[in-house]
N, C-alpha and C positions, 0 to 999 in steps of 0.2 A: 581547436574546438575544444568551449569550455563548457561540461556538461553536469549537470544535477540530475537527483533523480524523486520520484514521485511517488510514493506507497498508495498506490491503487485498491478499497476494499471494494470487492465485488458479492451483493446478495444475492440469492433467486429464491424470490418468497411466491409460490404457487407458478403463475406463467410468465412473471417479470421478473426481472433483469434490472440489479441496480449497480452502479461504479460510480464511488466517490472520491476524492483524493480523504484518503484514512484521519490525518491530521489539520486537515482544511481548507477552505479555499485559497489555493497558491505557495503554501508550506511545500518543500524542498529542504534535500538532504544534499549535503557539499559532495558527499560519492556512494556508492554502492554500498559499503561494509556498515555503515550508520542505518542505510533503508531497511538492509536484511537486521538489524539488531529491531527498531522498531516495525518491523513488520515481527517476528519470533515475541516482541510483548502484544502486541494485535492479538497474534492467535493466544496469548494465555486470558488474554479479557477477555474473549470473544468465545468464551467455554475451550476452546484445545486446548491440544499440551506438545511442545517440544516443536514449537512450527507448522506443526498440521490442523487446520483448521474444521470444524465441525459441518457436518452437510449441510450444501447450500452457499457454503461462504469459502469466500480465496482473499488474500490479498496478491498484488506482486508488485515486484519495485523497475519502473519504466524509467530507461533515460531519456534525456530532452538537453538539447540546446539549451544554456541561458540566455535570458534574452534581459536586457538592460533598457528602462522606460527614462 
């Protein structure tokens, strides 16, 4: 199985929950380690530090089978 990783950014605003691909539609990482590095950078970009996100925000690396079109 050929696996790629997507960094999913989750935000809660009031009663609404939003989840998006943090690097844009269709973007994937070739391995878990690159995804985790990007997650660390994202945490800092949104005002967190050391991989910790501010309240109401989180990001997760999700594995998926690579598809070819």
